[in-house]
N, C-alpha and C positions, 0 to 999 in steps of 0.2 A: 490566743492560737497553739501555741507550742506548748506551752506548759501542759494545756488541756490534752494533747496528743500523748505527749510523756505519759502525761499519769490515766490515762486509758489503757496505754501498752505495758505499764506496769502491775497496772491491773488486770491485763488480762495471761501475763507472765505468772504469776505467783502461783496459780496452780502449779503448774509444769515443776516445781520447787520443792512440793512438799511431799512427804513421805511419810508411808504408813507408820503405826504405832506397832513398836516391838514386841516382840511374843513372850513370856519367861513361861517356867515351871512353877507351878503352885503345890505344895503338901497339905493335906489335910493333916490338921492337929489331933482329928477325933482316931483317924485308921489308918492313918501315913499315906492315905491313896495320894496318886501325883494326878496331875490335869495341868492342862496347856493353855493360856488365855493371857489376852493383852491387858485385862485388868482382874482385880484380887476380885475371887468367885463370894467372897462374902468374909465374915469376920473370925471362923476355924480353919482360914487357911493362913499360911507362911513363905513368902518367896522362896522357893531351891535353890534358881540356877535363871539363866539367860542373862544377856536379850535376846531371843531367835529373831529368823527374818519370816521363819513358815508357822503356817498353824500346829504343825507337826514337833515343836520342838528342834528339828531338827540339824537347820542351817543355821552357824553362827553369824553375831553381826561381825 
């Protein structure tokens, strides 16, 4: 009984420690344009800077 209760409490507390994915600045290899995203926008992009906390790539971690 105690083991089941402990397992339930641990399972319910796990989302509380999860963190969002960081954002990065990506630069286009084609025209040098910049964008801010959590994942690569595609093959023609290279990661330029980061990680950042916000979607505007202004607040560093």
